[in-house]
C-alpha positions, 0 to 999 in steps of 0.5 A: 500500500505504499504510495509512490510520488509518481502514482497520482491520488486518482490512481490510488483512489481507484485501487482503494475502491477495488480493495474495498470491493473485494475485501473478504470482511468489514475488518479487512475494509477497515484495515485497508482504509486505516493503512491508506490514511496512515500512508497519506498522513505520513507522506508530507506531499499527500497529507494536505490532500486527505480531505479532498481524497476522502470526499472523492472516495465518499462520492464514488462509493455513493454511486454504486448501485446495491442491486448490481453488487454482491452482498459482501461487496455492498456490506464493504461499501457501506462499511467504507462509507461509515469509516470515511464519513468518520474520517471526514468528521475528524478532519473537519473537527481538527480544522475547526 
């Protein structure tokens, strides 16, 4: 999950969405998201982009149609949305 300078956050968000979709459990979803946010926070170049990255992921997750996803994938999407909304709230709280 290491982010290289050449890898854009856009590409990284696409990979993250795929990892969320194909995670085998909600715990794996949480681990993937925690690892991602920690990696972004540790990378001084990407750290300022975390709020926008979080918004982008939430918007993309909201576009999924539950009728076109398997039960585990839909469960993963819902879990990821909860976690990213918590991150968004934490970031907003930290700024204010």
